[in-house]
C-alpha positions, 0 to 999 in steps of 0.5 A: 765631716763625721762618718758613722762608726762601722764595725771592723768586720763590716769595714773589712768586707766592704773593702774586700780585705784579703784573708791571705796569710793573716794567721798569727803564729802558734806552734803549741797551745795551752787551752784553759777552761773558763766558763765565766764571762770574760773581760778583756783578758780572759785568764785574769777573770774568775775563777782566776785572780789577776796574780794567778792569771798573770803567773799562768800566762807568764809560765805558758808564754815563757815555754813558747806556748800560746795560751787560750781560754775556752768555754762551751757555747751558749748559756754559761754553766757552772764549772766543776774543776778546770779542764785544760788541753795541751795542743801541738800544731807542728807539722808531723807532730800534731796532737791533743792531750786533755787533763783536768785539775780540781783547783785552778792553782794546780795549773801552775804544775801541769808539765808543759814539755811531757806526756801529761794528760790523756791523748785525744784523736778528736779535733778542737774547734775553737771559735773566737767569741771574745766580745770584750776584746772586740765586739765583732767577735761576739756578734759574729763568733757566737753565731758560728760557735752555736751553728758548729756546736749543733754539728760537733757538740763535743769538739766545739768551744768558744775561745778568747782572742785569736787575732784578725778581729776584722775577719770575724767570725774567726776560728782555729781548727786544732791540732793543725792550727788552721785559721779561718775567717768570715766563717759566718759567711761560710758553712762552718760545719762543711769546713770542719767536714773537709778538715776531717777528710784531710782538706782545706777550704782555700776561700776562707783559710787565713793560714796555718799557725805553724807556718810563717806569713810568707809560707802561708801566702805562698801556699795560698797562691800555689793552691789557687794555681794548682788546685790541690786542697789537701791539708798537707800539700805544698809543705815548705822547703825553704824561704828567704827575703828578696828585696821587697818580697820573699822567695818560698820553695814548696814541695809538690809530688812533681818536684819543688816549686818556687813562689815569688811574693811581693810584700806591700802595705794597704791603705791605712785602715781601722783593723779592730773595733777599738782602733782609733787611728788608721794604720796600714796592714801587710798584703801579699802579691804573687810575682811568679810561680816557677816552674809553671804546670806542664800543660796536658794534651787533649784527651789526657786526664789528671793521671796522664792517661788518655 
């Protein structure tokens, strides 16, 4: 029996796929403006020729940096020069530096390991709208980008493939590298408001790009149990493989806690709109958090005072 095709993001919502620990890695990012329509590989399209694009991507990735194309939401505009941004998402080193070149070939000369560009204290709000990579990113992502641009016009960009297509609309908030999914089901501007206030929204958070998947999962379960939604809560201290799972030690004001995780596999599923063969994906189950929070007596507040 033939089944009707279902967009991957619709399928993920119907299955109630977990967002937990699905953010891909990215310690540092190199953002390149390309206001043109994007093919499957956004940095191989005009104003880039394929040879230049491949050389640029090879250079960026060779430095351990993640390349990302960006453009303004809405109607395509004529591009004058090419803006770029070098973003550091490593905890304690978060920064954004902007620059511009008149000729795209000059991007090959931008220093990737020094103080090039002009520092900025404003975030970069990058919403995946890479429709040629996955149609859900276009259908859902462009809606999120338009809404977000209404509240944050200078900070909002559409971006190329972020990963996690089935969680469209997806976005990453830089420089801290906070991945969010199903942002069109949320109030994206409220998520950014919280970010600027130093908080996360655990309901839609996929993870933080500088952290491993076990750490992302451990932080999720720690927040769910203990309720601390501050951005830098539960910094990782140690992680190790333990048979079929992981043990992750996190920092808290009351001392370290250990989150024990079981790593499992889902039933086979189609994780992108272009996928033709169902495959399992990784899932995380909480085994234990130790030590457990200390129960407070009746009439005792969060600060320990009656």
